[in-house]
PDB file of N, CA, C and O in Angstrom:
ATOM      1  N   MET A   1     -11.564  -5.711 -21.549  1.00  0.00           N
ATOM      2  CA  MET A   1     -11.470  -5.670 -20.097  1.00  0.00           C
ATOM      3  C   MET A   1     -12.854  -5.291 -19.549  1.00  0.00           C
ATOM      4  O   MET A   1     -13.486  -4.356 -20.042  1.00  0.00           O
ATOM      5  N   THR A   2     -13.308  -6.008 -18.549  1.00  0.00           N
ATOM      6  CA  THR A   2     -14.622  -5.734 -17.993  1.00  0.00           C
ATOM      7  C   THR A   2     -14.594  -4.461 -17.160  1.00  0.00           C
ATOM      8  O   THR A   2     -13.533  -3.975 -16.766  1.00  0.00           O
ATOM      9  N   LEU A   3     -15.788  -3.935 -16.900  1.00  0.00           N
ATOM     10  CA  LEU A   3     -15.907  -2.698 -16.128  1.00  0.00           C
ATOM     11  C   LEU A   3     -15.398  -2.889 -14.710  1.00  0.00           C
ATOM     12  O   LEU A   3     -14.740  -2.005 -14.163  1.00  0.00           O
ATOM     13  N   SER A   4     -15.697  -4.038 -14.108  1.00  0.00           N
ATOM     14  CA  SER A   4     -15.254  -4.306 -12.742  1.00  0.00           C
ATOM     15  C   SER A   4     -13.724  -4.357 -12.668  1.00  0.00           C
ATOM     16  O   SER A   4     -13.115  -3.788 -11.761  1.00  0.00           O
ATOM     17  N   ARG A   5     -13.131  -5.028 -13.612  1.00  0.00           N
ATOM     18  CA  ARG A   5     -11.675  -5.134 -13.640  1.00  0.00           C
ATOM     19  C   ARG A   5     -11.027  -3.771 -13.879  1.00  0.00           C
ATOM     20  O   ARG A   5     -10.011  -3.438 -13.269  1.00  0.00           O
ATOM     21  N   HIS A   6     -11.627  -2.995 -14.769  1.00  0.00           N
ATOM     22  CA  HIS A   6     -11.134  -1.652 -15.049  1.00  0.00           C
ATOM     23  C   HIS A   6     -11.246  -0.766 -13.810  1.00  0.00           C
ATOM     24  O   HIS A   6     -10.320  -0.016 -13.502  1.00  0.00           O
ATOM     25  N   SER A   7     -12.338  -0.845 -13.117  1.00  0.00           N
ATOM     26  CA  SER A   7     -12.544  -0.063 -11.893  1.00  0.00           C
ATOM     27  C   SER A   7     -11.552  -0.462 -10.810  1.00  0.00           C
ATOM     28  O   SER A   7     -11.018   0.395 -10.105  1.00  0.00           O
ATOM     29  N   TYR A   8     -11.306  -1.753 -10.677  1.00  0.00           N
ATOM     30  CA  TYR A   8     -10.342  -2.255  -9.692  1.00  0.00           C
ATOM     31  C   TYR A   8      -8.965  -1.661  -9.933  1.00  0.00           C
ATOM     32  O   TYR A   8      -8.338  -1.151  -9.005  1.00  0.00           O
ATOM     33  N   TRP A   9      -8.490  -1.723 -11.171  1.00  0.00           N
ATOM     34  CA  TRP A   9      -7.147  -1.232 -11.467  1.00  0.00           C
ATOM     35  C   TRP A   9      -7.070   0.283 -11.417  1.00  0.00           C
ATOM     36  O   TRP A   9      -6.030   0.841 -11.067  1.00  0.00           O
ATOM     37  N   LYS A  10      -8.153   0.948 -11.762  1.00  0.00           N
ATOM     38  CA  LYS A  10      -8.178   2.406 -11.668  1.00  0.00           C
ATOM     39  C   LYS A  10      -8.040   2.848 -10.213  1.00  0.00           C
ATOM     40  O   LYS A  10      -7.288   3.776  -9.915  1.00  0.00           O
ATOM     41  N   LYS A  11      -8.757   2.193  -9.313  1.00  0.00           N
ATOM     42  CA  LYS A  11      -8.676   2.529  -7.890  1.00  0.00           C
ATOM     43  C   LYS A  11      -7.322   2.136  -7.301  1.00  0.00           C
ATOM     44  O   LYS A  11      -6.776   2.862  -6.470  1.00  0.00           O
ATOM     45  N   THR A  12      -6.784   1.011  -7.717  1.00  0.00           N
ATOM     46  CA  THR A  12      -5.467   0.584  -7.245  1.00  0.00           C
ATOM     47  C   THR A  12      -4.392   1.564  -7.704  1.00  0.00           C
ATOM     48  O   THR A  12      -3.504   1.923  -6.931  1.00  0.00           O
ATOM     49  N   ARG A  13      -4.472   1.989  -8.945  1.00  0.00           N
ATOM     50  CA  ARG A  13      -3.510   2.945  -9.479  1.00  0.00           C
ATOM     51  C   ARG A  13      -3.602   4.289  -8.748  1.00  0.00           C
ATOM     52  O   ARG A  13      -2.579   4.905  -8.451  1.00  0.00           O
ATOM     53  N   ALA A  14      -4.814   4.736  -8.461  1.00  0.00           N
ATOM     54  CA  ALA A  14      -4.990   6.009  -7.745  1.00  0.00           C
ATOM     55  C   ALA A  14      -4.392   5.935  -6.339  1.00  0.00           C
ATOM     56  O   ALA A  14      -3.745   6.882  -5.891  1.00  0.00           O
ATOM     57  N   LEU A  15      -4.603   4.824  -5.646  1.00  0.00           N
ATOM     58  CA  LEU A  15      -4.029   4.644  -4.311  1.00  0.00           C
ATOM     59  C   LEU A  15      -2.500   4.628  -4.380  1.00  0.00           C
ATOM     60  O   LEU A  15      -1.834   5.259  -3.559  1.00  0.00           O
ATOM     61  N   THR A  16      -1.951   3.914  -5.350  1.00  0.00           N
ATOM     62  CA  THR A  16      -0.502   3.827  -5.495  1.00  0.00           C
ATOM     63  C   THR A  16       0.104   5.193  -5.791  1.00  0.00           C
ATOM     64  O   THR A  16       1.132   5.552  -5.217  1.00  0.00           O
ATOM     65  N   ILE A  17      -0.514   5.944  -6.668  1.00  0.00           N
ATOM     66  CA  ILE A  17      -0.006   7.276  -7.010  1.00  0.00           C
ATOM     67  C   ILE A  17      -0.068   8.206  -5.806  1.00  0.00           C
ATOM     68  O   ILE A  17       0.880   8.949  -5.551  1.00  0.00           O
ATOM     69  N   ALA A  18      -1.164   8.176  -5.067  1.00  0.00           N
ATOM     70  CA  ALA A  18      -1.306   9.034  -3.884  1.00  0.00           C
ATOM     71  C   ALA A  18      -0.231   8.713  -2.848  1.00  0.00           C
ATOM     72  O   ALA A  18       0.371   9.621  -2.274  1.00  0.00           O
ATOM     73  N   LEU A  19       0.009   7.433  -2.609  1.00  0.00           N
ATOM     74  CA  LEU A  19       1.018   7.053  -1.621  1.00  0.00           C
ATOM     75  C   LEU A  19       2.434   7.337  -2.115  1.00  0.00           C
ATOM     76  O   LEU A  19       3.310   7.666  -1.314  1.00  0.00           O
ATOM     77  N   LEU A  20       2.669   7.217  -3.401  1.00  0.00           N
ATOM     78  CA  LEU A  20       3.984   7.576  -3.948  1.00  0.00           C
ATOM     79  C   LEU A  20       4.232   9.081  -3.842  1.00  0.00           C
ATOM     80  O   LEU A  20       5.360   9.505  -3.589  1.00  0.00           O
ATOM     81  N   LEU A  21       3.202   9.878  -4.030  1.00  0.00           N
ATOM     82  CA  LEU A  21       3.346  11.326  -3.850  1.00  0.00           C
ATOM     83  C   LEU A  21       3.666  11.665  -2.397  1.00  0.00           C
ATOM     84  O   LEU A  21       4.482  12.547  -2.128  1.00  0.00           O
ATOM     85  N   LEU A  22       3.030  10.974  -1.473  1.00  0.00           N
ATOM     86  CA  LEU A  22       3.344  11.171  -0.056  1.00  0.00           C
ATOM     87  C   LEU A  22       4.788  10.770   0.221  1.00  0.00           C
ATOM     88  O   LEU A  22       5.507  11.485   0.920  1.00  0.00           O
ATOM     89  N   TRP A  23       5.218   9.634  -0.321  1.00  0.00           N
ATOM     90  CA  TRP A  23       6.597   9.183  -0.151  1.00  0.00           C
ATOM     91  C   TRP A  23       7.577  10.210  -0.705  1.00  0.00           C
ATOM     92  O   TRP A  23       8.564  10.545  -0.050  1.00  0.00           O
ATOM     93  N   PHE A  24       7.309  10.710  -1.912  1.00  0.00           N
ATOM     94  CA  PHE A  24       8.175  11.704  -2.531  1.00  0.00           C
ATOM     95  C   PHE A  24       8.261  12.966  -1.677  1.00  0.00           C
ATOM     96  O   PHE A  24       9.344  13.519  -1.486  1.00  0.00           O
ATOM     97  N   THR A  25       7.129  13.416  -1.172  1.00  0.00           N
ATOM     98  CA  THR A  25       7.095  14.619  -0.341  1.00  0.00           C
ATOM     99  C   THR A  25       7.930  14.441   0.918  1.00  0.00           C
ATOM    100  O   THR A  25       8.724  15.312   1.272  1.00  0.00           O
ATOM    101  N   VAL A  26       7.751  13.320   1.587  1.00  0.00           N
ATOM    102  CA  VAL A  26       8.497  13.074   2.831  1.00  0.00           C
ATOM    103  C   VAL A  26       9.984  12.894   2.553  1.00  0.00           C
ATOM    104  O   VAL A  26      10.819  13.395   3.305  1.00  0.00           O
ATOM    105  N   THR A  27      10.316  12.193   1.494  1.00  0.00           N
ATOM    106  CA  THR A  27      11.709  11.881   1.205  1.00  0.00           C
ATOM    107  C   THR A  27      12.487  13.076   0.670  1.00  0.00           C
ATOM    108  O   THR A  27      13.564  13.397   1.171  1.00  0.00           O
ATOM    109  N   PHE A  28      11.950  13.720  -0.332  1.00  0.00           N
ATOM    110  CA  PHE A  28      12.721  14.750  -1.018  1.00  0.00           C
ATOM    111  C   PHE A  28      12.365  16.172  -0.608  1.00  0.00           C
ATOM    112  O   PHE A  28      13.263  16.975  -0.356  1.00  0.00           O
ATOM    113  N   VAL A  29      11.106  16.497  -0.537  1.00  0.00           N
ATOM    114  CA  VAL A  29      10.711  17.869  -0.227  1.00  0.00           C
ATOM    115  C   VAL A  29      11.074  18.225   1.205  1.00  0.00           C
ATOM    116  O   VAL A  29      11.664  19.278   1.448  1.00  0.00           O
ATOM    117  N   ALA A  30      10.733  17.368   2.153  1.00  0.00           N
ATOM    118  CA  ALA A  30      11.068  17.655   3.551  1.00  0.00           C
ATOM    119  C   ALA A  30      12.576  17.679   3.765  1.00  0.00           C
ATOM    120  O   ALA A  30      13.077  18.530   4.500  1.00  0.00           O
ATOM    121  N   ALA A  31      13.308  16.765   3.141  1.00  0.00           N
ATOM    122  CA  ALA A  31      14.765  16.749   3.289  1.00  0.00           C
ATOM    123  C   ALA A  31      15.405  17.970   2.634  1.00  0.00           C
ATOM    124  O   ALA A  31      16.364  18.528   3.168  1.00  0.00           O
ATOM    125  N   TYR A  32      14.889  18.382   1.499  1.00  0.00           N
ATOM    126  CA  TYR A  32      15.432  19.546   0.805  1.00  0.00           C
ATOM    127  C   TYR A  32      15.218  20.831   1.613  1.00  0.00           C
ATOM    128  O   TYR A  32      16.083  21.707   1.637  1.00  0.00           O
ATOM    129  N   ASN A  33      14.074  20.932   2.265  1.00  0.00           N
ATOM    130  CA  ASN A  33      13.733  22.129   3.033  1.00  0.00           C
ATOM    131  C   ASN A  33      14.029  21.989   4.519  1.00  0.00           C
ATOM    132  O   ASN A  33      13.554  22.804   5.310  1.00  0.00           O
ATOM    133  N   ALA A  34      14.787  21.000   4.918  1.00  0.00           N
ATOM    134  CA  ALA A  34      14.997  20.712   6.335  1.00  0.00           C
ATOM    135  C   ALA A  34      15.675  21.858   7.071  1.00  0.00           C
ATOM    136  O   ALA A  34      15.297  22.168   8.201  1.00  0.00           O
ATOM    137  N   ARG A  35      16.639  22.474   6.473  1.00  0.00           N
ATOM    138  CA  ARG A  35      17.353  23.563   7.166  1.00  0.00           C
ATOM    139  C   ARG A  35      16.446  24.762   7.400  1.00  0.00           C
ATOM    140  O   ARG A  35      16.607  25.469   8.395  1.00  0.00           O
ATOM    141  N   SER A  36      15.515  24.999   6.521  1.00  0.00           N
ATOM    142  CA  SER A  36      14.613  26.138   6.719  1.00  0.00           C
ATOM    143  C   SER A  36      13.513  25.823   7.736  1.00  0.00           C
ATOM    144  O   SER A  36      12.807  26.727   8.182  1.00  0.00           O
ATOM    145  N   LEU A  37      13.365  24.561   8.099  1.00  0.00           N
ATOM    146  CA  LEU A  37      12.389  24.172   9.117  1.00  0.00           C
ATOM    147  C   LEU A  37      13.063  24.199  10.479  1.00  0.00           C
ATOM    148  O   LEU A  37      13.239  23.157  11.110  1.00  0.00           O
ATOM    149  N   ALA A  38      13.435  25.366  10.923  1.00  0.00           N
ATOM    150  CA  ALA A  38      14.225  25.525  12.145  1.00  0.00           C
ATOM    151  C   ALA A  38      13.327  25.772  13.351  1.00  0.00           C
ATOM    152  O   ALA A  38      13.227  26.896  13.843  1.00  0.00           O
ATOM    153  N   PHE A  39      12.680  24.722  13.816  1.00  0.00           N
ATOM    154  CA  PHE A  39      11.918  24.806  15.059  1.00  0.00           C
ATOM    155  C   PHE A  39      12.070  23.487  15.805  1.00  0.00           C
ATOM    156  O   PHE A  39      12.463  22.474  15.227  1.00  0.00           O
ATOM    157  N   THR A  40      11.758  23.512  17.075  1.00  0.00           N
ATOM    158  CA  THR A  40      11.926  22.339  17.919  1.00  0.00           C
ATOM    159  C   THR A  40      10.657  21.499  17.896  1.00  0.00           C
ATOM    160  O   THR A  40       9.548  22.020  18.018  1.00  0.00           O
ATOM    161  N   PHE A  41      10.836  20.187  17.739  1.00  0.00           N
ATOM    162  CA  PHE A  41       9.725  19.239  17.730  1.00  0.00           C
ATOM    163  C   PHE A  41      10.086  18.089  18.656  1.00  0.00           C
ATOM    164  O   PHE A  41      11.047  17.366  18.397  1.00  0.00           O
ATOM    165  N   LEU A  42       9.338  17.915  19.715  1.00  0.00           N
ATOM    166  CA  LEU A  42       9.588  16.887  20.720  1.00  0.00           C
ATOM    167  C   LEU A  42      11.001  16.978  21.296  1.00  0.00           C
ATOM    168  O   LEU A  42      11.634  15.959  21.571  1.00  0.00           O
ATOM    169  N   GLY A  43      11.487  18.203  21.475  1.00  0.00           N
ATOM    170  CA  GLY A  43      12.786  18.420  22.081  1.00  0.00           C
ATOM    171  C   GLY A  43      13.978  18.349  21.144  1.00  0.00           C
ATOM    172  O   GLY A  43      15.114  18.536  21.580  1.00  0.00           O
ATOM    173  N   TRP A  44      13.745  18.084  19.871  1.00  0.00           N
ATOM    174  CA  TRP A  44      14.823  17.986  18.885  1.00  0.00           C
ATOM    175  C   TRP A  44      14.558  18.971  17.762  1.00  0.00           C
ATOM    176  O   TRP A  44      13.411  19.355  17.533  1.00  0.00           O
ATOM    177  N   PRO A  45      15.611  19.385  17.055  1.00  0.00           N
ATOM    178  CA  PRO A  45      15.375  20.198  15.853  1.00  0.00           C
ATOM    179  C   PRO A  45      14.533  19.393  14.857  1.00  0.00           C
ATOM    180  O   PRO A  45      14.751  18.194  14.683  1.00  0.00           O
ATOM    181  N   PHE A  46      13.592  20.043  14.218  1.00  0.00           N
ATOM    182  CA  PHE A  46      12.674  19.344  13.322  1.00  0.00           C
ATOM    183  C   PHE A  46      13.412  18.645  12.186  1.00  0.00           C
ATOM    184  O   PHE A  46      13.023  17.548  11.785  1.00  0.00           O
ATOM    185  N   SER A  47      14.466  19.256  11.664  1.00  0.00           N
ATOM    186  CA  SER A  47      15.208  18.625  10.567  1.00  0.00           C
ATOM    187  C   SER A  47      15.813  17.289  11.015  1.00  0.00           C
ATOM    188  O   SER A  47      15.802  16.321  10.254  1.00  0.00           O
ATOM    189  N   TYR A  48      16.332  17.232  12.229  1.00  0.00           N
ATOM    190  CA  TYR A  48      16.874  15.979  12.760  1.00  0.00           C
ATOM    191  C   TYR A  48      15.757  14.950  12.941  1.00  0.00           C
ATOM    192  O   TYR A  48      15.911  13.780  12.590  1.00  0.00           O
ATOM    193  N   TYR A  49      14.638  15.403  13.492  1.00  0.00           N
ATOM    194  CA  TYR A  49      13.525  14.492  13.726  1.00  0.00           C
ATOM    195  C   TYR A  49      13.037  13.873  12.414  1.00  0.00           C
ATOM    196  O   TYR A  49      12.796  12.668  12.353  1.00  0.00           O
ATOM    197  N   MET A  50      12.891  14.685  11.370  1.00  0.00           N
ATOM    198  CA  MET A  50      12.416  14.166  10.085  1.00  0.00           C
ATOM    199  C   MET A  50      13.402  13.153   9.508  1.00  0.00           C
ATOM    200  O   MET A  50      12.990  12.141   8.941  1.00  0.00           O
ATOM    201  N   ALA A  51      14.684  13.417   9.648  1.00  0.00           N
ATOM    202  CA  ALA A  51      15.686  12.506   9.093  1.00  0.00           C
ATOM    203  C   ALA A  51      15.788  11.226   9.903  1.00  0.00           C
ATOM    204  O   ALA A  51      15.925  10.143   9.333  1.00  0.00           O
ATOM    205  N   ALA A  52      15.724  11.336  11.226  1.00  0.00           N
ATOM    206  CA  ALA A  52      15.987  10.183  12.079  1.00  0.00           C
ATOM    207  C   ALA A  52      14.737   9.375  12.422  1.00  0.00           C
ATOM    208  O   ALA A  52      14.807   8.151  12.530  1.00  0.00           O
ATOM    209  N   GLN A  53      13.620  10.027  12.591  1.00  0.00           N
ATOM    210  CA  GLN A  53      12.441   9.313  13.075  1.00  0.00           C
ATOM    211  C   GLN A  53      11.210   9.507  12.192  1.00  0.00           C
ATOM    212  O   GLN A  53      10.560   8.537  11.802  1.00  0.00           O
ATOM    213  N   GLY A  54      10.902  10.731  11.888  1.00  0.00           N
ATOM    214  CA  GLY A  54       9.645  11.050  11.227  1.00  0.00           C
ATOM    215  C   GLY A  54       9.443  10.382   9.892  1.00  0.00           C
ATOM    216  O   GLY A  54       8.371   9.842   9.619  1.00  0.00           O
ATOM    217  N   SER A  55      10.467  10.412   9.053  1.00  0.00           N
ATOM    218  CA  SER A  55      10.311   9.812   7.729  1.00  0.00           C
ATOM    219  C   SER A  55      10.116   8.301   7.831  1.00  0.00           C
ATOM    220  O   SER A  55       9.346   7.726   7.061  1.00  0.00           O
ATOM    221  N   LEU A  56      10.796   7.659   8.760  1.00  0.00           N
ATOM    222  CA  LEU A  56      10.631   6.209   8.924  1.00  0.00           C
ATOM    223  C   LEU A  56       9.216   5.863   9.377  1.00  0.00           C
ATOM    224  O   LEU A  56       8.635   4.876   8.925  1.00  0.00           O
ATOM    225  N   LEU A  57       8.676   6.669  10.258  1.00  0.00           N
ATOM    226  CA  LEU A  57       7.300   6.432  10.707  1.00  0.00           C
ATOM    227  C   LEU A  57       6.305   6.626   9.566  1.00  0.00           C
ATOM    228  O   LEU A  57       5.328   5.885   9.459  1.00  0.00           O
ATOM    229  N   VAL A  58       6.549   7.617   8.718  1.00  0.00           N
ATOM    230  CA  VAL A  58       5.672   7.833   7.568  1.00  0.00           C
ATOM    231  C   VAL A  58       5.779   6.664   6.595  1.00  0.00           C
ATOM    232  O   VAL A  58       4.769   6.246   6.028  1.00  0.00           O
ATOM    233  N   TYR A  59       6.981   6.128   6.388  1.00  0.00           N
ATOM    234  CA  TYR A  59       7.139   4.975   5.497  1.00  0.00           C
ATOM    235  C   TYR A  59       6.353   3.763   6.020  1.00  0.00           C
ATOM    236  O   TYR A  59       5.703   3.059   5.247  1.00  0.00           O
ATOM    237  N   LEU A  60       6.417   3.531   7.310  1.00  0.00           N
ATOM    238  CA  LEU A  60       5.630   2.435   7.907  1.00  0.00           C
ATOM    239  C   LEU A  60       4.139   2.677   7.737  1.00  0.00           C
ATOM    240  O   LEU A  60       3.380   1.751   7.451  1.00  0.00           O
ATOM    241  N   LEU A  61       3.726   3.920   7.913  1.00  0.00           N
ATOM    242  CA  LEU A  61       2.321   4.265   7.730  1.00  0.00           C
ATOM    243  C   LEU A  61       1.880   4.037   6.292  1.00  0.00           C
ATOM    244  O   LEU A  61       0.775   3.549   6.055  1.00  0.00           O
ATOM    245  N   ILE A  62       2.723   4.381   5.335  1.00  0.00           N
ATOM    246  CA  ILE A  62       2.400   4.165   3.923  1.00  0.00           C
ATOM    247  C   ILE A  62       2.189   2.679   3.637  1.00  0.00           C
ATOM    248  O   ILE A  62       1.227   2.305   2.966  1.00  0.00           O
ATOM    249  N   VAL A  63       3.078   1.842   4.139  1.00  0.00           N
ATOM    250  CA  VAL A  63       2.955   0.390   3.917  1.00  0.00           C
ATOM    251  C   VAL A  63       1.684  -0.136   4.575  1.00  0.00           C
ATOM    252  O   VAL A  63       0.958  -0.927   3.974  1.00  0.00           O
ATOM    253  N   PHE A  64       1.410   0.297   5.805  1.00  0.00           N
ATOM    254  CA  PHE A  64       0.217  -0.151   6.517  1.00  0.00           C
ATOM    255  C   PHE A  64      -1.055   0.263   5.782  1.00  0.00           C
ATOM    256  O   PHE A  64      -1.957  -0.553   5.596  1.00  0.00           O
ATOM    257  N   VAL A  65      -1.131   1.519   5.366  1.00  0.00           N
ATOM    258  CA  VAL A  65      -2.325   2.020   4.669  1.00  0.00           C
ATOM    259  C   VAL A  65      -2.521   1.279   3.355  1.00  0.00           C
ATOM    260  O   VAL A  65      -3.642   0.886   3.031  1.00  0.00           O
ATOM    261  N   TYR A  66      -1.456   1.083   2.600  1.00  0.00           N
ATOM    262  CA  TYR A  66      -1.576   0.376   1.325  1.00  0.00           C
ATOM    263  C   TYR A  66      -2.075  -1.058   1.535  1.00  0.00           C
ATOM    264  O   TYR A  66      -2.997  -1.502   0.850  1.00  0.00           O
ATOM    265  N   ALA A  67      -1.474  -1.769   2.467  1.00  0.00           N
ATOM    266  CA  ALA A  67      -1.868  -3.163   2.704  1.00  0.00           C
ATOM    267  C   ALA A  67      -3.315  -3.252   3.162  1.00  0.00           C
ATOM    268  O   ALA A  67      -4.066  -4.106   2.694  1.00  0.00           O
ATOM    269  N   ARG A  68      -3.699  -2.385   4.060  1.00  0.00           N
ATOM    270  CA  ARG A  68      -5.066  -2.417   4.598  1.00  0.00           C
ATOM    271  C   ARG A  68      -6.106  -2.087   3.528  1.00  0.00           C
ATOM    272  O   ARG A  68      -7.077  -2.823   3.352  1.00  0.00           O
ATOM    273  N   LEU A  69      -5.899  -0.979   2.817  1.00  0.00           N
ATOM    274  CA  LEU A  69      -6.873  -0.566   1.802  1.00  0.00           C
ATOM    275  C   LEU A  69      -6.909  -1.526   0.615  1.00  0.00           C
ATOM    276  O   LEU A  69      -7.978  -1.812   0.076  1.00  0.00           O
ATOM    277  N   GLN A  70      -5.752  -2.017   0.213  1.00  0.00           N
ATOM    278  CA  GLN A  70      -5.725  -2.935  -0.925  1.00  0.00           C
ATOM    279  C   GLN A  70      -6.372  -4.275  -0.568  1.00  0.00           C
ATOM    280  O   GLN A  70      -7.041  -4.882  -1.405  1.00  0.00           O
ATOM    281  N   HIS A  71      -6.178  -4.734   0.657  1.00  0.00           N
ATOM    282  CA  HIS A  71      -6.828  -5.975   1.089  1.00  0.00           C
ATOM    283  C   HIS A  71      -8.348  -5.821   1.070  1.00  0.00           C
ATOM    284  O   HIS A  71      -9.058  -6.717   0.613  1.00  0.00           O
ATOM    285  N   ARG A  72      -8.840  -4.704   1.558  1.00  0.00           N
ATOM    286  CA  ARG A  72     -10.293  -4.445   1.513  1.00  0.00           C
ATOM    287  C   ARG A  72     -10.796  -4.406   0.073  1.00  0.00           C
ATOM    288  O   ARG A  72     -11.856  -4.948  -0.237  1.00  0.00           O
ATOM    289  N   ARG A  73     -10.032  -3.765  -0.797  1.00  0.00           N
ATOM    290  CA  ARG A  73     -10.431  -3.674  -2.200  1.00  0.00           C
ATOM    291  C   ARG A  73     -10.416  -5.059  -2.846  1.00  0.00           C
ATOM    292  O   ARG A  73     -11.318  -5.386  -3.617  1.00  0.00           O
ATOM    293  N   ASP A  74      -9.412  -5.874  -2.544  1.00  0.00           N
ATOM    294  CA  ASP A  74      -9.349  -7.228  -3.088  1.00  0.00           C
ATOM    295  C   ASP A  74     -10.580  -8.030  -2.695  1.00  0.00           C
ATOM    296  O   ASP A  74     -11.144  -8.749  -3.519  1.00  0.00           O
ATOM    297  N   ILE A  75     -10.995  -7.910  -1.443  1.00  0.00           N
ATOM    298  CA  ILE A  75     -12.191  -8.622  -0.982  1.00  0.00           C
ATOM    299  C   ILE A  75     -13.435  -8.097  -1.687  1.00  0.00           C
ATOM    300  O   ILE A  75     -14.283  -8.874  -2.125  1.00  0.00           O
ATOM    301  N   ALA A  76     -13.540  -6.780  -1.795  1.00  0.00           N
ATOM    302  CA  ALA A  76     -14.719  -6.170  -2.415  1.00  0.00           C
ATOM    303  C   ALA A  76     -14.877  -6.572  -3.881  1.00  0.00           C
ATOM    304  O   ALA A  76     -15.997  -6.737  -4.364  1.00  0.00           O
ATOM    305  N   PHE A  77     -13.755  -6.728  -4.588  1.00  0.00           N
ATOM    306  CA  PHE A  77     -13.813  -7.090  -6.000  1.00  0.00           C
ATOM    307  C   PHE A  77     -13.686  -8.592  -6.229  1.00  0.00           C
ATOM    308  O   PHE A  77     -13.709  -9.052  -7.371  1.00  0.00           O
ATOM    309  N   GLY A  78     -13.552  -9.350  -5.159  1.00  0.00           N
ATOM    310  CA  GLY A  78     -13.521 -10.807  -5.285  1.00  0.00           C
ATOM    311  C   GLY A  78     -12.239 -11.354  -5.855  1.00  0.00           C
ATOM    312  O   GLY A  78     -12.266 -12.388  -6.523  1.00  0.00           O
ATOM    313  N   VAL A  79     -11.111 -10.702  -5.622  1.00  0.00           N
ATOM    314  CA  VAL A  79      -9.848 -11.201  -6.156  1.00  0.00           C
ATOM    315  C   VAL A  79      -8.889 -11.642  -5.045  1.00  0.00           C
ATOM    316  O   VAL A  79      -7.715 -11.909  -5.302  1.00  0.00           O
ATOM    317  N   SER A  80      -9.386 -11.716  -3.836  1.00  0.00           N
ATOM    318  CA  SER A  80      -8.518 -12.149  -2.729  1.00  0.00           C
ATOM    319  C   SER A  80      -8.475 -13.672  -2.658  1.00  0.00           C
ATOM    320  O   SER A  80      -9.333 -14.355  -3.218  1.00  0.00           O
ATOM    321  N   ASP A  81      -7.470 -14.192  -1.964  1.00  0.00           N
ATOM    322  CA  ASP A  81      -7.382 -15.627  -1.743  1.00  0.00           C
ATOM    323  C   ASP A  81      -8.475 -16.045  -0.772  1.00  0.00           C
ATOM    324  O   ASP A  81      -8.812 -15.277   0.129  1.00  0.00           O
ATOM    325  N   PRO A  82      -9.037 -17.237  -0.926  1.00  0.00           N
ATOM    326  CA  PRO A  82     -10.124 -17.682  -0.042  1.00  0.00           C
ATOM    327  C   PRO A  82      -9.709 -17.712   1.446  1.00  0.00           C
ATOM    328  O   PRO A  82     -10.542 -17.431   2.307  1.00  0.00           O
ATOM    329  N   GLN A  83      -8.473 -18.038   1.762  1.00  0.00           N
ATOM    330  CA  GLN A  83      -8.063 -18.095   3.150  1.00  0.00           C
ATOM    331  C   GLN A  83      -7.907 -16.702   3.755  1.00  0.00           C
ATOM    332  O   GLN A  83      -7.835 -16.585   4.979  1.00  0.00           O
ATOM    333  N   ASP A  84      -7.850 -15.639   2.943  1.00  0.00           N
ATOM    334  CA  ASP A  84      -7.718 -14.281   3.455  1.00  0.00           C
ATOM    335  C   ASP A  84      -9.040 -13.682   3.916  1.00  0.00           C
ATOM    336  O   ASP A  84      -9.038 -12.705   4.664  1.00  0.00           O
ATOM    337  N   ASP A  85     -10.141 -14.229   3.499  1.00  0.00           N
ATOM    338  CA  ASP A  85     -11.466 -13.644   3.820  1.00  0.00           C
ATOM    339  C   ASP A  85     -11.808 -13.754   5.259  1.00  0.00           C
ATOM    340  O   ASP A  85     -12.879 -13.312   5.675  1.00  0.00           O
TER     341      ASP A  85
END
């Protein structure tokens, strides 16, 4: 495996792991500790907000960040489709 290819997959793997850790934190840690997070956020209890709105917004952010950063990386390493440039 060439150095460029190895570097590409190493960076892709690091991005995927970081975003999966964020997903895990939002999904399980925040939900597990929701009752102890007893404060008001935007007029609603924080536990309700995280379950109903906040986690969904974070999931959308994760998808957006992954697509954006991975597309830039694909272009930088020359593995993107020609019509995407």
